C-alpha positions in Angstrom: 83.8 106.3 189.4 86.3 108.7 191.1 87.2 112.0 189.6 90.4 112.2 187.5 93.2 113.6 189.6 93.7 117.4 189.5 97.4 117.1 190.1 99.9 117.9 188.8 98.6 121.2 187.7 98.6 121.7 183.9 100.4 124.6 182.2 97.5 126.9 181.5 95.8 126.2 184.9 99.0 127.3 186.6 99.2 130.5 184.4 95.6 131.4 185.0 95.9 130.9 188.8 99.1 133.0 188.8 97.4 135.8 186.8 94.5 135.9 189.2 96.7 135.9 192.3 99.1 138.5 191.0 96.2 140.9 190.0 94.6 140.5 193.4 97.9 141.0 195.3 98.8 144.1 193.3 95.4 145.6 193.7 95.3 144.9 197.4 98.8 146.4 197.9 98.6 149.6 195.7 94.9 150.4 195.1 92.8 152.5 197.5 89.2 153.2 196.9 86.7 151.5 194.5 88.1 153.0 191.3 90.0 149.8 190.4 86.8 147.7 190.3 85.1 150.4 188.3 88.1 150.5 185.9 88.4 146.7 185.2 84.9 145.5 186.2 82.3 144.9 183.5 79.0 146.8 183.2 76.8 146.6 180.1 76.1 150.3 180.3 79.8 151.2 179.9 80.9 148.4 177.7 81.1 150.6 174.5 83.5 153.0 176.0 85.4 150.4 178.1 85.8 147.4 175.8 88.8 146.1 177.7 86.5 145.1 180.5 85.2 142.1 178.5 88.6 140.5 179.3 89.9 142.3 182.4 86.9 141.6 184.6 87.6 137.9 184.7 91.1 138.4 186.2 90.1 140.6 189.1 88.3 139.6 192.3 86.4 141.7 194.8 87.6 139.8 197.9 90.0 137.1 199.1 87.1 134.7 199.6 86.0 135.3 196.0 89.6 134.6 194.8 89.9 131.4 196.9 86.6 129.9 195.7 87.4 130.6 192.0 90.9 129.2 192.4 89.7 126.0 194.1 87.2 125.4 191.3 89.9 125.9 188.7 92.3 123.5 190.5 89.7 120.9 190.9 88.2 120.9 187.5 90.8 122.6 185.3 93.7 120.1 185.0 91.6 117.1 183.8 89.8 119.2 181.3 93.0 120.8 179.9 94.6 117.3 179.6 91.6 116.2 177.6 91.2 119.2 175.4 94.8 120.3 175.0 96.4 123.5 176.2 95.5 125.9 173.4 91.9 124.6 173.1 91.5 124.8 176.9 92.6 128.4 177.0 90.2 129.4 174.2 87.4 127.6 176.0 88.2 129.3 179.3 88.1 132.7 177.7 85.0 132.0 175.7 83.1 131.0 178.9 84.5 134.1 180.6 82.8 136.1 177.8 79.6 134.4 178.8 79.3 136.7 181.8 79.2 140.0 179.9 76.9 138.5 177.2 74.5 137.3 179.9 74.6 140.7 181.6 73.5 142.3 178.3 70.4 140.1 178.3 69.7 140.5 182.1 70.0 144.3 182.0 66.5 144.2 180.7 65.4 143.1 184.2 66.7 146.2 185.9 67.8 149.8 185.3 71.4 149.0 185.7 74.0 146.4 186.6 76.7 147.1 189.2 80.3 146.5 188.0 81.2 142.9 188.5 84.5 141.0 188.5 85.8 137.5 188.9 86.6 134.3 187.1 83.2 132.7 188.0 81.8 132.5 184.5 85.0 131.0 183.1 85.4 128.4 185.9 81.7 127.6 185.8 82.2 126.7 182.1 85.2 124.5 183.0 83.2 122.8 185.7 80.5 122.0 183.1 83.1 120.6 180.7 84.4 118.3 183.5 80.9 117.1 184.2 80.1 116.4 180.6 83.4 114.5 180.1 83.1 112.5 183.4 79.4 112.5 184.3 79.8 109.7 186.9 82.9 111.2 188.6 82.8 111.8 192.3 84.7 114.5 194.2 85.4 115.4 197.8 83.8 118.6 199.1 84.7 119.9 202.5 83.4 119.3 205.1 81.6 116.2 203.8 83.6 112.9 204.6 82.4 111.1 201.5 82.7 112.0 197.8 79.7 113.4 195.9 78.9 113.3 192.2 80.5 116.1 190.3 77.2 116.9 188.7 75.7 117.7 192.2 78.6 120.1 192.8 78.0 121.9 189.5 74.3 122.1 190.2 75.1 123.6 193.6 77.3 126.3 191.9 74.4 127.2 189.7 72.1 127.5 192.6 74.6 129.7 194.4 74.5 132.1 191.4 70.7 132.2 191.4 70.1 132.7 195.1 71.7 136.2 195.3 69.4 137.3 192.4 66.4 136.2 194.4 67.3 137.8 197.7 69.4 140.9 196.8 68.5 144.1 195.1 68.0 143.7 191.4 71.2 145.5 190.6 73.4 143.4 192.8 71.6 140.1 192.0 71.8 140.5 188.3 75.6 140.7 188.5 75.7 137.3 190.3 73.2 135.7 187.8 75.4 136.9 184.9 78.0 134.3 185.9 75.7 131.6 184.6 76.5 132.9 181.2 79.7 130.8 181.4 77.5 127.7 181.8 75.3 128.7 178.9 78.1 129.6 176.5 80.2 126.5 177.5 77.2 124.2 176.9 76.5 125.7 173.4 80.2 125.4 172.5 80.6 121.8 173.7 77.3 120.6 172.2 77.9 122.5 169.0 80.4 120.0 167.6 83.4 120.8 169.9 82.7 118.2 172.6 85.6 116.9 174.6 85.2 113.4 173.3 86.2 114.6 169.8 89.5 116.1 171.2 90.7 112.8 172.8 92.2 109.8 171.0 91.8 107.7 174.2 88.8 105.5 174.9 86.4 106.3 177.7 87.6 105.4 181.2 91.3 106.1 180.5 92.6 109.0 182.6 94.6 111.1 180.1 97.3 111.9 182.7 98.1 108.3 183.5 100.7 106.1 181.6 99.0 103.4 179.6 100.9 100.2 179.2 100.7 97.9 176.2 101.2 94.2 176.7 104.1 92.4 175.0 103.3 91.2 171.5 104.0 87.5 170.8 106.4 86.6 168.0 103.5 84.9 166.0 101.3 88.0 166.3 104.2 90.2 165.3 104.7 88.2 162.2 101.1 88.8 161.2 101.2 92.5 161.9 100.5 94.6 158.7 103.3 96.7 157.5 101.2 99.9 157.9 100.6 99.4 161.6 103.5 100.6 163.8 105.0 97.8 166.0 104.0 97.8 169.7 106.7 99.0 172.0 107.7 97.3 175.2 105.6 98.3 178.3 108.2 100.7 179.7 108.8 102.3 176.3 105.0 102.5 175.7 104.6 104.3 179.0 107.3 106.8 178.3 106.0 107.4 174.8 102.4 107.8 176.1 103.6 110.3 178.7 105.5 112.3 176.1 102.5 112.4 173.7 100.1 113.4 176.4 102.4 116.2 177.6 102.6 117.4 174.0 98.8 117.4 173.8 98.6 119.4 177.0 101.1 122.0 175.8 100.2 122.4 172.2 96.8 120.6 171.6 95.8 117.5 169.7 96.4 119.1 166.3 100.1 119.2 167.0 100.5 115.4 166.8 102.3 113.8 163.9 100.8 111.0 161.9 103.1 108.5 163.7 101.9 109.8 167.1 98.3 109.5 166.1 98.8 105.9 164.9 100.5 105.2 168.2 97.4 106.5 170.1 95.1 104.5 167.8 97.1 101.3 168.5 96.9 101.8 172.2 93.2 102.4 172.0 92.6 99.2 170.0 94.7 97.2 172.4 92.8 98.5 175.4 89.4 97.7 173.8 90.6 94.1 173.2 91.6 93.6 176.8 
């Protein structure tokens, strides 16, 4: 099973990417000295007097490499997850996983006398990567420089190891700030397994890529005559594809809850037709 395509980028993935890039460019162009990281970065010791850092830390990055890695992860895993969850739900999930970093730092501060200010979208994108793996556990993705695709679960496991290794080899203060990023994994897992799993937010059956048009076969005249009056008629293939794209775009922009009763019946009919084929 190959991974669902990350392109085209979904609305909130584009906005989050833009926010991260703009903050980094502005900081690189106008900020001198470490005061900016101290201002927007999160540390448990200063959280009470700098509450804005719970949010601001996830939109700042300490280096260009840090920004590139976070952006690539968001581009790879974010669009399929947003299509599946819906735009509003995806943004809430992203920010929730981002809060996992500070929450984990509070727990990990017991391991050391202090935690250095840390920034970055790692906790948030780690949570998105976890959601992708739970929704498509058999998906395979290409990872440079390997010439063949690897299971997405392997890549997510590698990301977790990359967060643990600095804790093992660096000083406690620097290592804990890396390990705190695993809070995005933990909080994302609790959220998804606590009744908000991605499967509950999709009206499509397993194996159907939400971004792709789904065609419905022509209905014969005899079958049409037997169709109950409370089931909407099946549109022609081209009409079905257009309607499916419209409905999926609406879900991506406004979430599954924005669908009308007729649109939900349309998705249910497509789902039943696919299961019969």
